C-alpha positions as CSV (number, residue, x, y, z in Angstrom):
1,M,-13.8,63.4,55.5
2,N,-15.8,65.2,53.3
3,S,-17.7,62.8,51.3
4,T,-19.0,62.6,54.9
5,F,-19.2,66.2,55.8
6,R,-21.2,66.4,53.3
7,N,-23.7,64.0,53.7
8,T,-24.6,65.5,56.9
9,A,-24.9,69.2,55.5
10,S,-27.4,67.8,53.2
11,I,-29.5,65.9,55.9
12,L,-28.7,68.6,58.2
13,A,-30.6,71.2,55.6
14,L,-33.6,69.0,54.9
15,V,-33.9,68.6,58.0
16,L,-34.2,72.2,58.6
17,L,-36.2,72.5,55.9
18,L,-39.0,70.1,56.7
19,M,-38.7,72.1,60.2
20,G,-39.7,75.1,58.4
21,S,-42.5,73.7,56.8
22,L,-43.7,72.2,60.0
23,Y,-44.1,75.9,61.2
24,A,-45.1,76.9,57.5
25,I,-48.2,74.6,58.3
26,S,-49.2,75.1,62.4
27,D,-49.0,79.1,61.2
28,A,-51.5,77.5,57.8
29,T,-54.2,75.8,60.2
30,S,-54.5,79.4,62.0
31,Q,-55.8,81.7,59.3
32,A,-58.5,79.9,57.3
33,A,-57.5,82.2,54.1
34,T,-54.0,79.8,53.9
35,F,-55.3,77.1,54.9
36,G,-57.2,75.1,52.3
37,K,-54.5,77.3,49.5
38,Y,-51.2,75.9,51.2
39,Y,-51.7,72.9,53.3
40,N,-52.3,70.3,50.9
41,W,-48.5,71.5,49.5
42,L,-47.3,72.0,52.6
43,I,-48.3,67.9,53.6
44,F,-46.9,66.7,50.3
45,F,-43.7,68.7,50.7
46,N,-43.0,66.7,54.3
47,A,-43.8,63.9,52.8
48,I,-41.7,64.3,50.7
49,G,-38.6,65.2,52.7
50,L,-39.9,61.9,55.7
51,V,-39.4,59.8,52.6
52,A,-36.3,60.6,51.6
53,L,-34.9,60.8,55.3
54,L,-36.7,57.8,56.2
55,G,-35.0,55.6,52.8
56,L,-31.3,57.2,54.5
57,I,-32.6,55.5,58.0
58,V,-32.2,52.7,55.7
59,H,-30.1,52.3,53.7
60,N,-28.0,53.1,56.9
61,V,-30.0,50.0,58.3
62,Y,-29.2,47.3,55.1
63,K,-25.4,48.5,55.3
64,L,-25.8,47.9,59.7
65,I,-26.7,44.4,58.3
66,V,-24.6,43.2,56.0
67,Q,-21.7,44.4,58.5
68,Y,-23.8,42.6,60.9
69,R,-24.4,39.3,58.5
70,L,-20.2,39.5,57.7
71,K,-18.9,40.0,61.0
72,T,-17.6,42.8,60.6
73,I,-15.1,45.1,63.5
74,G,-18.2,47.5,65.8
75,S,-21.0,46.2,64.1
76,H,-22.5,44.0,66.6
77,L,-21.6,47.4,69.1
78,T,-22.7,50.0,66.5
79,A,-26.7,47.7,67.2
80,R,-27.1,47.9,70.2
81,M,-25.4,51.8,70.5
82,I,-28.1,52.4,68.1
83,G,-31.1,50.2,69.5
84,V,-30.1,52.2,72.9
85,F,-30.9,55.4,71.0
86,V,-33.3,54.7,68.9
87,L,-35.6,53.7,71.6
88,L,-34.3,56.5,74.9
89,T,-35.8,58.5,71.7
90,I,-38.5,56.9,70.6
91,I,-40.6,56.2,73.6
92,P,-40.5,59.3,75.8
93,V,-41.7,61.3,72.0
94,S,-44.7,58.7,71.5
95,V,-45.4,59.3,75.2
96,V,-45.5,62.7,74.2
97,Y,-47.1,62.6,71.3
98,Y,-50.0,60.2,72.3
99,F,-51.3,62.6,75.3
100,S,-51.0,66.4,72.8
101,L,-52.8,64.6,70.0
102,S,-55.4,64.2,73.1
103,F,-55.4,67.4,74.8
104,L,-55.1,68.8,70.9
105,H,-58.8,66.9,70.4
106,R,-60.2,67.9,73.3
107,G,-59.4,70.7,73.2
108,I,-60.5,71.6,69.7
109,D,-64.4,70.3,71.1
110,S,-63.7,73.0,74.0
111,W,-64.3,74.5,71.5
112,F,-67.6,74.3,70.0
113,D,-68.8,73.9,72.8
114,V,-72.1,75.2,73.3
115,G,-72.5,77.8,75.6
116,I,-69.8,79.7,74.1
117,E,-71.7,80.3,70.7
118,V,-75.2,80.8,72.9
119,A,-72.6,83.9,74.6
120,L,-71.4,84.0,71.0
121,E,-74.9,85.3,69.6
122,D,-76.3,86.9,73.4
123,S,-73.4,89.2,72.7
124,L,-73.6,89.5,68.9
125,Q,-77.8,89.7,69.5
126,L,-76.8,92.9,72.5
127,G,-74.9,94.5,70.4
128,R,-77.2,94.4,67.6
129,S,-80.9,95.6,69.9
130,A,-78.4,98.3,71.7
131,V,-77.4,100.1,68.1
132,D,-81.9,99.3,66.6
133,L,-82.5,101.6,70.6
134,R,-79.8,104.5,69.0
135,K,-81.1,104.8,65.8
136,R,-84.9,105.1,66.7
137,D,-84.2,108.1,69.3
138,A,-82.0,109.5,65.9
139,L,-85.6,108.6,64.2
140,D,-87.5,109.8,67.3
141,K,-85.9,113.2,67.7
142,T,-85.4,114.1,63.9
143,R,-89.6,113.7,63.9
144,D,-89.7,115.6,66.8
145,I,-87.7,118.6,65.0
146,A,-90.7,117.8,61.8
147,G,-92.7,118.4,64.5
148,E,-91.3,121.9,65.2
149,I,-89.8,123.2,62.0
150,V,-93.4,122.2,59.5
151,E,-95.6,126.1,61.6
152,L,-92.3,127.4,60.5
153,D,-91.8,129.9,57.4
154,N,-88.8,129.5,55.3
155,E,-87.0,132.5,56.3
156,I,-88.0,132.2,59.8
157,L,-86.4,128.6,60.4
158,V,-83.0,129.5,58.9
159,V,-82.4,131.6,61.8
160,Y,-84.2,129.3,64.7
161,L,-83.2,125.4,62.7
162,D,-79.7,126.5,64.3
163,E,-81.4,126.1,67.5
164,I,-83.1,123.2,67.2
165,R,-80.4,121.0,65.9
166,E,-78.2,122.3,69.1
167,Q,-81.2,120.9,71.0
168,Y,-81.9,117.5,69.3
169,G,-77.8,116.9,69.8
170,A,-77.4,116.7,66.2
171,N,-74.0,116.7,63.6
172,E,-75.9,118.1,60.4
173,V,-80.2,119.6,59.8
174,T,-81.3,120.0,56.4
175,L,-84.6,120.4,54.8
176,Y,-85.0,119.2,51.5
177,D,-88.3,120.8,49.0
178,H,-89.8,117.9,46.6
179,V,-87.7,119.1,44.0
180,N,-84.6,118.8,47.1
181,S,-82.9,121.3,46.9
182,I,-81.8,122.9,50.5
183,I,-83.8,125.1,51.8
184,A,-82.2,125.2,55.6
185,S,-79.1,123.3,56.2
186,S,-77.6,124.2,60.0
187,S,-74.3,121.4,61.1
188,I,-71.6,122.1,63.4
189,D,-69.3,122.9,61.3
190,S,-70.7,126.0,59.3
191,T,-67.4,125.4,56.7
192,E,-68.4,122.0,55.4
193,L,-71.9,121.7,52.9
194,P,-74.2,119.5,54.1
195,E,-74.7,116.4,53.2
196,A,-76.2,115.4,49.6
197,L,-79.7,113.0,50.2
198,P,-78.4,109.0,49.7
199,L,-80.9,109.2,45.9
200,A,-79.7,105.6,44.7
201,D,-80.0,104.2,48.6
202,I,-83.4,106.6,50.0
203,G,-86.1,104.9,47.0
204,D,-89.6,105.4,47.6
205,L,-89.3,107.0,51.1
206,D,-93.2,107.3,52.3
207,I,-93.6,108.4,55.7
208,D,-94.3,105.6,57.5
209,R,-90.9,104.3,55.8
210,P,-87.4,106.5,56.2
211,Y,-84.1,105.6,56.1
212,L,-81.2,104.5,59.6
213,K,-78.2,104.1,58.2
214,L,-74.3,104.2,59.8
215,V,-72.0,106.3,58.2
216,E,-69.3,106.6,58.2
217,D,-68.6,110.6,57.6
218,P,-65.4,112.5,56.8
219,V,-66.2,115.3,59.8
220,Y,-67.9,113.4,62.5
221,G,-66.7,110.1,61.9
222,L,-69.3,107.5,62.9
223,A,-73.1,108.5,62.0
224,I,-76.8,107.6,62.3
225,Q,-78.1,109.1,59.1
226,I,-81.7,109.5,58.8
227,V,-84.4,110.6,55.9
228,I,-87.4,111.2,56.6
229,L,-90.4,113.4,54.9
230,V,-91.6,116.0,56.6
231,Q,-96.1,116.3,55.8
232,S,-96.5,120.9,55.3
233,L,-99.4,121.6,56.8
234,D,-101.2,122.4,54.3
235,A,-102.5,120.1,52.0
236,T,-101.8,120.5,48.8
237,E,-97.6,122.0,49.3
238,P,-95.7,118.9,47.7
239,A,-93.7,117.0,51.1
240,K,-90.2,117.9,51.4
241,T,-87.5,115.6,52.9
242,L,-85.5,116.2,56.1
243,Q,-82.1,114.2,56.8
244,A,-80.1,114.8,60.0
245,Q,-77.3,112.6,61.2
246,Y,-76.4,112.2,64.6
247,P,-73.1,111.3,66.7
248,F,-72.8,107.7,67.3
249,T,-70.3,106.4,70.0
250,D,-67.4,104.8,69.1
251,R,-66.4,102.2,72.0
252,L,-70.3,100.5,71.2
253,N,-69.7,101.0,67.6
254,E,-66.4,99.0,68.2
255,L,-67.7,96.3,71.0
256,T,-70.4,96.0,68.1
257,V,-68.1,95.0,65.1
258,G,-65.6,93.0,67.5
259,V,-68.5,90.6,68.9
260,Q,-69.4,90.7,65.4
261,E,-66.4,89.6,63.9
262,A,-65.9,86.9,66.7
263,Y,-69.2,85.6,66.0
264,D,-68.6,85.1,62.3
265,R,-64.9,83.8,62.6
266,Y,-66.2,81.6,65.6
267,K,-68.9,80.0,62.4
268,E,-65.9,79.4,60.0
269,L,-64.3,77.4,62.6
270,A,-67.0,75.6,63.2
271,L,-66.6,74.9,59.7
272,L,-62.9,73.9,59.7
273,R,-63.5,71.6,63.2
274,D,-62.7,67.6,61.3
275,P,-60.2,69.3,59.1
276,L,-58.1,71.2,62.1
277,K,-57.9,67.9,64.0
278,T,-57.1,65.9,60.4
279,S,-55.1,69.1,60.4
280,F,-53.5,68.8,63.2
281,T,-53.0,65.1,63.6
282,M,-51.0,65.0,60.3
283,A,-48.4,67.9,61.6
284,L,-48.0,66.2,64.9
285,S,-47.3,62.7,63.0
286,V,-45.3,64.6,60.7
287,I,-43.8,66.3,63.9
288,W,-43.1,62.6,65.5
289,L,-42.4,60.9,62.1
290,L,-40.0,63.4,61.4
291,S,-38.2,63.3,65.5
292,V,-38.0,59.4,65.4
293,F,-36.3,59.4,61.7
294,S,-34.2,62.5,62.7
295,A,-32.8,60.5,66.4
296,I,-32.8,57.3,64.5
297,W,-30.2,59.6,62.6
298,L,-28.6,61.1,65.1
299,A,-28.4,57.8,67.0
300,F,-26.4,56.1,63.7
301,V,-24.1,59.8,63.8
302,A,-22.9,59.5,67.2
303,A,-22.5,55.6,67.0
304,R,-20.2,55.7,64.1
305,K,-18.8,58.6,65.8
306,L,-17.9,56.4,68.8
307,V,-17.1,53.2,67.3
308,S,-14.8,54.6,65.5
309,P,-11.8,55.1,68.1
310,I,-13.2,51.3,68.7
311,N,-12.7,49.9,65.1
312,D,-9.5,52.2,64.8
313,L,-8.2,50.3,68.7
314,V,-10.2,47.4,67.4
315,E,-8.1,46.6,64.0
316,G,-5.0,47.7,65.7
317,T,-5.0,45.7,68.4
318,K,-5.3,42.6,64.9
319,A,-2.3,43.9,63.2
320,V,-0.5,44.1,66.7
321,A,-1.3,41.6,67.5
322,A,-0.3,39.9,63.7
323,G,2.9,41.3,64.5
324,D,3.1,45.6,63.4
325,Y,3.6,46.8,66.2
326,E,4.6,50.1,64.2
327,K,0.9,50.4,64.7
328,Q,-0.1,54.0,64.4
329,L,-3.7,55.2,65.3
330,N,-5.1,58.7,64.4
331,L,-5.8,60.6,67.6
332,S,-10.1,61.6,67.1
333,G,-9.8,63.9,70.4
334,S,-9.0,64.8,73.7
335,D,-11.8,62.8,75.6
336,E,-11.4,59.7,77.4
337,L,-11.5,57.9,73.5
338,G,-8.4,59.4,72.9
339,F,-6.6,58.9,76.0
340,L,-7.5,55.0,74.7
341,L,-6.2,55.6,71.7
342,R,-3.5,57.9,73.0
343,S,-2.3,54.9,75.1
344,F,-2.1,52.2,72.8
345,N,0.3,54.5,70.3
346,T,2.6,54.8,73.2
347,M,2.2,51.0,73.9
348,T,2.7,50.1,70.5
349,R,6.0,52.3,70.8
350,K,7.7,51.0,73.8
351,I,6.8,47.4,72.0
352,S,8.4,48.1,69.5
353,R,11.4,49.3,71.1
354,S,11.4,45.8,73.0
355,R,11.1,44.3,70.1
356,A,13.1,45.6,68.9
357,V,15.9,44.9,71.9
358,A,13.9,40.7,72.5
359,E,14.6,41.0,68.3
360,Q,18.8,42.3,68.9
361,S,19.4,39.3,72.2
362,Q,16.8,37.0,69.7
363,R,19.8,37.8,67.1
364,M,23.0,38.0,69.1
365,E,21.1,34.1,71.3
366,A,20.4,32.1,67.7
367,L,24.2,33.6,67.3
368,Q,25.4,31.9,69.8
369,R,23.1,28.9,69.5
370,N,23.9,28.3,66.5
371,Y,27.7,28.6,67.5
372,L,26.7,26.0,70.8
373,E,25.3,24.2,68.0
374,S,27.8,23.6,65.3
375,V,30.0,22.7,67.9
376,M,28.3,20.3,69.0
377,E,27.6,18.6,65.9
378,H,31.2,18.8,64.7
379,I,32.7,17.7,68.5
380,T,33.9,13.9,68.9
381,S,32.2,13.8,72.3
382,G,28.9,12.6,72.7
383,V,26.8,15.1,74.3
384,L,23.3,14.7,76.2
385,T,21.1,16.8,78.9
386,I,19.2,14.6,80.8
387,D,16.8,16.3,83.7
388,E,16.7,15.7,87.3
389,T,13.7,12.9,85.8
390,G,16.0,11.5,83.4
391,L,14.5,12.5,80.8
392,I,16.4,13.4,78.0
393,K,15.8,16.5,76.3
394,S,19.0,16.6,73.6
395,V,21.9,14.4,72.0
396,N,24.3,15.3,69.6
397,P,25.2,13.6,66.4
398,A,28.9,12.5,68.7
399,A,27.1,10.6,71.1
400,C,24.4,8.8,68.4
401,L,27.6,7.6,66.4
402,I,29.0,7.0,70.3
403,F,26.1,4.0,70.7
404,D,25.6,3.5,67.4
405,I,21.3,4.6,67.9
406,E,20.0,7.0,65.7
407,N,18.2,9.9,67.7
408,R,14.5,9.5,67.8
409,F,15.4,6.9,69.8
410,F,17.1,8.8,72.3
411,T,15.0,12.4,72.6
412,E,12.2,13.3,74.7
413,L,12.6,10.2,76.4
414,H,13.7,8.4,79.4
415,I,16.9,6.6,79.8
416,A,15.1,3.8,81.4
417,D,12.9,3.7,78.3
418,V,16.3,3.3,76.1
419,V,18.1,0.5,78.0
420,R,15.0,-1.2,77.6
421,Q,14.8,-1.0,74.0
422,F,19.3,-0.8,73.6
423,P,19.6,-2.9,76.5
424,M,23.8,-2.0,76.0
425,M,22.9,0.6,77.4
426,E,22.5,-0.5,80.9
427,P,26.1,0.7,82.1
428,F,25.7,3.5,80.9
429,F,22.7,4.7,82.6
430,N,23.4,3.3,85.9
431,A,26.4,5.4,86.0
432,V,23.8,8.0,84.7
433,Q,21.7,7.2,87.6
434,S,23.2,6.2,90.1
435,N,24.6,10.3,90.1
436,L,21.4,12.7,88.7
437,N,21.4,13.6,91.9
438,N,24.8,14.5,92.5
439,H,25.0,18.1,92.6
440,R,28.9,17.8,91.6
441,E,30.9,17.1,88.3
442,W,31.2,13.4,88.2
443,Q,33.1,10.7,85.6
444,E,33.5,7.2,85.2
445,E,35.1,5.2,82.7
446,I,32.2,2.6,81.5
447,V,32.7,-0.8,79.0
448,I,29.4,-0.8,76.8
449,F,29.4,-4.0,73.4
450,I,27.4,-2.2,71.0
451,Q,26.9,-3.7,67.2
452,G,30.6,-2.3,65.8
453,G,31.8,-3.9,69.2
454,R,33.0,-3.7,72.6
455,K,34.0,-0.2,73.4
456,M,35.1,1.7,76.7
457,L,33.7,5.3,77.1
458,R,35.0,8.5,80.0
459,V,31.2,9.4,80.6
460,R,31.5,12.8,82.5
461,G,28.9,14.7,84.2
462,T,27.7,17.6,85.9
463,T,24.6,19.8,87.0
464,L,23.2,23.0,85.5
465,L,20.4,25.2,87.0
466,S,18.4,27.3,85.9
467,Q,18.4,30.7,86.4
468,N,15.7,30.8,90.0
469,D,17.3,26.8,91.2
470,D,13.9,25.0,90.3
471,H,15.3,23.2,87.5
472,K,18.1,21.0,87.0
473,E,19.3,19.5,84.6
474,Q,22.5,17.1,83.8
475,V,24.9,17.6,81.2
476,V,26.2,14.2,80.5
477,V,30.1,14.2,77.8
478,V,30.8,10.9,76.6
479,D,34.0,10.0,75.8
480,D,34.8,7.0,73.4
481,L,38.4,6.1,74.4
482,T,38.2,2.8,72.0
483,E,40.5,3.7,69.0
484,L,42.7,5.2,72.0
485,I,42.9,2.5,73.3
486,Q,43.0,0.4,70.6
487,A,45.7,3.0,69.6
488,Q,48.2,2.6,73.0
489,K,47.8,-1.1,72.1
490,E,49.1,-1.3,68.6
491,S,51.5,0.8,69.2
492,A,52.5,-1.5,71.9
493,W,52.3,-3.8,69.9
494,S,53.9,-2.3,66.8
495,E,57.5,-2.2,69.2
496,M,56.7,-5.5,70.4
497,A,56.4,-6.7,67.4
498,R,59.3,-5.0,66.1
499,R,61.7,-6.5,68.6
500,L,61.3,-9.4,68.8
501,A,61.7,-9.6,65.0
502,H,64.0,-7.8,65.2
503,E,65.5,-11.0,67.9
504,I,64.0,-14.0,65.8
505,K,64.8,-12.5,62.9
506,N,68.8,-13.1,63.2
507,P,69.5,-16.4,64.0
508,L,66.8,-17.8,62.1
509,T,69.1,-17.5,58.3
510,P,72.6,-18.5,60.2
511,I,70.7,-22.0,61.9
512,Q,68.6,-22.9,58.3
513,L,71.8,-22.0,56.5
514,S,73.6,-24.3,59.6
515,A,71.0,-26.9,59.3
516,E,71.1,-27.2,55.5
517,R,75.0,-27.3,55.4
518,L,75.0,-29.9,57.8
519,Q,73.2,-32.7,55.9
520,R,75.4,-31.6,52.3
521,K,77.9,-32.1,55.1
522,L,77.0,-35.4,55.8
523,S,74.9,-36.1,53.3
524,G,76.4,-39.7,52.3
525,E,78.7,-40.1,55.1
526,V,76.4,-41.6,58.1
527,S,74.2,-44.2,57.5
528,A,71.6,-45.5,55.5
529,E,69.5,-44.9,58.8
530,K,71.0,-42.3,60.1
531,Q,71.2,-40.4,56.6
532,T,67.8,-40.8,56.9
533,L,67.3,-39.0,61.1
534,L,69.8,-36.4,59.2
535,D,67.3,-35.7,56.6
536,R,64.7,-35.8,58.6
537,Y,65.1,-33.0,61.4
538,T,67.7,-30.7,58.9
539,H,64.2,-30.7,57.2
540,T,61.8,-30.3,60.4
541,I,64.3,-27.7,61.7
542,V,64.1,-25.9,57.9
543,Q,60.4,-26.1,58.1
544,Q,60.7,-25.2,61.6
545,V,62.8,-21.6,60.6
546,E,60.5,-20.8,57.8
547,A,58.0,-20.6,59.9
548,M,59.2,-18.5,62.5
549,K,60.2,-16.3,58.5
550,S,56.6,-16.0,58.7
551,M,56.0,-15.5,62.0
552,V,58.6,-12.6,61.9
553,N,57.3,-11.3,58.5
554,A,53.6,-11.0,60.3
555,F,55.1,-8.8,62.9
556,T,56.8,-7.0,61.1
557,E,53.6,-6.0,58.6
558,Y,52.0,-5.6,61.8
559,A,54.6,-3.2,63.2
560,R,54.8,-1.4,59.9
561,A,54.0,1.9,59.8
562,P,51.1,2.8,57.2
563,T,51.8,4.0,53.8
564,Q,48.6,4.1,51.4
565,K,48.4,3.8,48.2
566,P,44.6,5.6,47.2
567,Q,43.2,5.1,44.6
568,W,39.3,4.4,43.2
569,V,38.2,0.3,44.2
570,D,35.3,-2.1,43.0
571,V,34.8,-3.5,45.8
572,N,32.2,-5.9,44.1
573,A,35.2,-6.9,41.4
574,M,37.2,-7.2,44.3
575,L,35.6,-10.0,45.9
576,E,34.0,-11.5,42.8
577,E,38.2,-12.6,41.9
578,I,39.1,-13.2,46.4
579,A,35.4,-16.1,45.9
580,V,36.7,-17.3,42.2
581,L,40.6,-18.2,43.8
582,Y,39.7,-20.0,46.6
583,H,36.5,-21.6,45.8
584,A,39.5,-23.7,43.6
585,D,41.6,-24.4,46.2
586,N,38.2,-25.4,48.4
587,T,35.5,-26.7,46.1
588,A,33.8,-28.2,49.5
589,V,33.4,-25.1,50.8
590,E,30.2,-23.0,49.3
591,I,30.6,-19.4,48.4
592,E,28.0,-17.2,48.2
593,L,27.4,-13.8,46.9
594,K,25.6,-11.4,47.4
595,L,26.4,-8.2,45.9
596,D,24.6,-4.6,45.3
597,K,25.0,-3.6,42.3
598,S,24.3,0.3,43.5
599,L,27.4,0.3,45.4
600,P,30.0,2.6,44.4
601,A,33.7,2.8,44.2
602,I,35.4,3.9,47.3
603,E,38.7,5.3,47.8
604,A,41.2,2.7,49.0
605,D,44.6,1.4,48.9
606,D,44.5,-1.7,46.4
607,V,46.6,-3.9,48.0
608,R,45.4,-3.6,51.8
609,L,42.3,-4.0,51.4
610,R,42.6,-6.8,49.3
611,Q,44.9,-8.3,52.2
612,L,42.0,-8.0,54.3
613,I,39.2,-9.4,53.0
614,H,42.2,-12.4,52.3
615,N,43.0,-12.4,55.9
616,L,38.5,-12.3,56.7
617,V,38.4,-15.4,54.1
618,K,40.9,-17.2,55.0
619,N,39.7,-17.3,58.8
620,S,36.4,-18.4,57.9
621,L,37.5,-20.9,56.2
622,E,41.1,-22.4,58.9
623,T,37.3,-22.2,60.4
624,L,35.4,-24.2,58.1
625,E,38.2,-27.4,58.3
626,G,38.2,-28.2,55.0
627,E,34.2,-28.2,54.8
628,G,31.4,-25.7,55.3
629,W,29.5,-22.5,53.5
630,I,31.2,-19.0,53.2
631,E,28.9,-15.9,51.9
632,L,30.4,-13.3,51.0
633,K,27.8,-10.4,51.1
634,T,28.1,-5.7,50.1
635,E,25.4,-3.5,50.4
636,Y,25.7,0.3,49.6
637,V,24.2,2.9,52.6
638,E,23.0,6.4,52.0
639,K,21.9,9.1,55.3
640,P,21.6,12.6,55.1
641,N,24.9,13.7,56.7
642,H,27.3,10.4,56.0
643,S,27.2,6.9,53.3
644,W,29.4,4.1,53.5
645,I,29.9,0.9,52.5
646,E,29.2,-2.6,54.2
647,F,31.1,-6.1,53.0
648,A,30.3,-8.7,55.6
649,V,32.3,-12.1,55.8
650,E,29.6,-15.3,57.0
651,D,30.7,-18.4,57.8
652,S,29.2,-21.3,59.2
653,G,32.0,-22.4,61.2
654,Q,32.6,-22.6,65.5
655,G,31.7,-19.2,66.1
656,I,34.0,-17.4,68.1
657,A,34.9,-18.5,71.8
658,T,33.1,-16.8,74.1
659,E,37.2,-16.9,76.2
660,V,38.0,-14.1,73.6
661,A,35.8,-12.4,71.4
662,D,36.0,-9.1,74.3
663,N,39.5,-9.0,73.1
664,L,39.5,-10.6,69.3
665,F,40.9,-7.6,67.7
666,D,44.2,-7.3,69.6
667,P,47.7,-8.7,68.9
668,Y,48.9,-12.4,69.6
669,V,44.9,-13.8,70.7
670,T,44.2,-17.0,68.2
671,T,42.2,-19.9,69.9
672,K,44.1,-21.7,67.0
673,T,47.7,-23.9,67.6
674,S,49.2,-22.9,64.8
675,G,48.4,-19.1,64.0
676,S,50.2,-15.5,65.4
677,G,47.2,-14.3,66.8
678,L,47.9,-10.9,64.2
679,G,45.1,-11.7,61.0
680,L,42.2,-10.1,62.8
681,A,44.7,-8.0,64.7
682,I,46.2,-6.5,60.9
683,V,42.3,-6.3,60.1
684,Q,41.8,-4.0,62.5
685,K,45.2,-2.0,61.8
686,I,44.1,-1.6,58.0
687,V,39.6,-1.2,58.6
688,D,41.0,2.4,61.3
689,E,43.1,3.1,58.4
690,H,41.1,3.4,56.0
691,G,38.4,5.1,59.1
692,G,35.8,3.2,58.8
693,S,35.0,0.2,61.3
694,V,34.6,-3.5,61.8
695,R,32.5,-5.2,63.9
696,V,31.9,-9.0,64.4
697,D,28.7,-10.7,65.1
698,K,27.2,-14.3,65.8
699,S,26.0,-15.8,62.2
700,S,22.7,-16.9,61.8
701,R,24.2,-20.8,60.6
702,G,25.9,-21.4,63.7
703,G,29.3,-19.3,62.7
704,A,30.5,-15.5,62.9
705,R,29.7,-12.7,60.8
706,F,32.3,-10.5,60.3
707,T,31.4,-7.0,59.0
708,I,33.7,-4.3,58.3
709,R,31.8,-0.6,57.2
710,L,34.3,2.7,54.8
711,P,33.2,5.4,54.9
712,V,32.5,6.3,50.8
713,S,34.2,9.9,49.4
714,V,31.5,12.9,48.1
715,A,33.1,12.4,45.2
716,A,33.0,8.6,44.5
717,N,29.1,9.6,45.4
718,E,28.7,11.6,43.0
719,A,31.0,9.7,40.1
720,E,28.9,6.8,40.5
721,A,24.6,6.7,39.2
722,S,22.1,5.9,41.8
723,A,20.0,3.0,41.4
724,A,17.5,1.1,43.2
725,V,19.5,-1.2,45.5
726,E,18.9,-5.6,44.2
727,P,20.5,-7.7,45.1
728,M,22.5,-10.4,43.7
729,K,22.9,-13.3,44.9
730,K,25.4,-15.5,43.1
731,K,27.0,-19.0,43.5
732,V,30.0,-20.0,43.2
733,M,31.0,-23.7,41.8
734,R,31.8,-26.1,44.5
């Protein structure tokens, strides 16, 4: 601010000095004496000042060009305003300059008109003629006085000289002898001594050559002084000298002098005619340049002063756009721009307060949203939001887990597109589509078949309306009832198995003991033929009792409450052991191992897990009927939120019968004539005990593939080093 003030003061001082110099130039042109002495120096000083002012303007123009190229805020507006100001100044000033110069040249030329010069010469000649006439008249009077006094004696002359002087109107009359001594003298003022003869000016005075001159007398003022020789009547006497002074009119003298001075001045100006034109042209040019340069500089100052608040406003607007709602602008005045700046400050304060309120609301909303998202991520029910067109807007992790479909195949896709990609979703699609425009709450139970098997789902929905009721969304909640129903079934089947085991087991031992005792009692007491029949019948009874005991043990095993003894289990090693064990007894069956070497250990009940694998391998061997192929495969699956291991038992047998596919893991469901129907039910139960899942698919070789998925604990995941998955295929000898 201080620097700007100093610069402005310096420029104003320079302009004032230039204006003073211009005034001095104009004054010098009016005085011929000082014109040649100071004019060149004044022009030189003005040239230096103009060059300094021009340098300042060039510097400002350069800065403006740089700012314009850099697209500095306000540079375009500053350039336009300066252009307008300069045009508004240069055009009228240039017009005035042109016509002033033209009028000036014409005026100077008119000063030296031929008629004016002739008139001045005539006036001067007229004045001179009037003076000469007055001098001749005074000379004639002096000669008349000389004619009268030449006849008088010196004594008489002294008496009559006053009368003669008064008669001829002279101021003073003095008669001198040949040695210039006063003979007689008369003057208006008798106390004054007579004027001495101007001997130095008279020179060789002669009768025909008198002395005439205008003199300034201290007593009488301007007067005509005449000195003539008076020749005596006696030729032998020397001539006398007569001096007379006559009054001269001051007015005539003033007019004559004025005309002379005017004429002399005119001659001086005539000599300065062309220099005057040049000087006035230069003076006007300097004034024009000073006006233009000053206007340009003032245009820069005014434009920057006007644009400065606008620049501040633009900077403030950018700051607000960048998120700085605390921005306050410096007020520059009480005019319209000041009002605009105050309005901006008021706006930013209101925005800042509104933003604080909005941020508080957003924080509260974010907390609520995070809370809701946390709830949605951790609840076991699947939740989907679907708009009125059928577009799926959001899906929580539980829904993805229930349908076994990743989130990216749900979000922002139409439900029909999801069904086309995943046909097993058709029952869900039908339930939602039929109730999409239903404004009431609705509920349906559906059955879908996914890779994990058959699932019983309860689907509930309700409509959410927006604030202006122009946008509707369905919130669909999906509950997986499969485990609940399975648990209910298992509970019922377990109770029934427990009772059957109790009711059947009690009579089995007496029956077996009675048959064995009967054989021992009758052995040797009956004929050979009857002995054969007895042995066969008692053996059949004992064999069937053993079979019944095995069934009772299976019932007991199924009905038994789980009592796990978790420990770290290497599933790969367990599968290798079981493969070797079964291959030794079934050499006609090819058992292949595809084991993932990166498979981590899991925390499980070793006995129960071994029983699960035994049941699956045994089931596959029974379907092969002594010849075929079995593959045991493991894989480690790692996801951001959870990880698990999968091991599969696949065979080339007859596959799963259609009539039991839906209830394959239910108790007492079997297609074997000698099976109890509890093997796969026990597999399902063991998998449930370990928090896993089991699914059955059709094998690529026509048989069945059972896939078990068990979760991996965090501790195990950290204990086992992750490595690249390199499946290993291992064949065991036939």
